[in-house]
C-alpha positions, 0 to 999 in steps of 0.5 A: 655710630661706631658702637652700633657697628660694634654691636651689629658686627658682634651679632652678625659673626656670633649670634648663633653662637650667643642664642645657642649659650642662652638656650634661645630659638630664632622663632622664640626671638621672632615671636617676642620682637612681634609682641613688642612691636604689636605693643608700640603699635598699640600705644601709637594707636591709643596713646596714654593721656598726658603723654608727650604724644598723647591727646586730650583727656576724652579725645578719641584718637581714631576720630581725630585722624578723621576730622583733621583731613 
C-alpha cells in the first residue's frame, strides 16, 4: 500500500517531466491505455479454453450469459 502511494506521488509531481524525458505525448499514453483496456475486454468476453475464467471447449460465452438468467 505504501509502495503504491509513493509511485502515485512520484507521478503526481514529476509525471510531466518523466513523459517529456521519454518523449511521450499524453495523447499517445491515452491511446495506448485504451488499446490495453480493449484487449482486456476482448479477453473477458471471449476467454480462452482451459484458462481460469474460461468456459468449457465448444461453449459460446454470450449464449452462456443468456442461458444463466
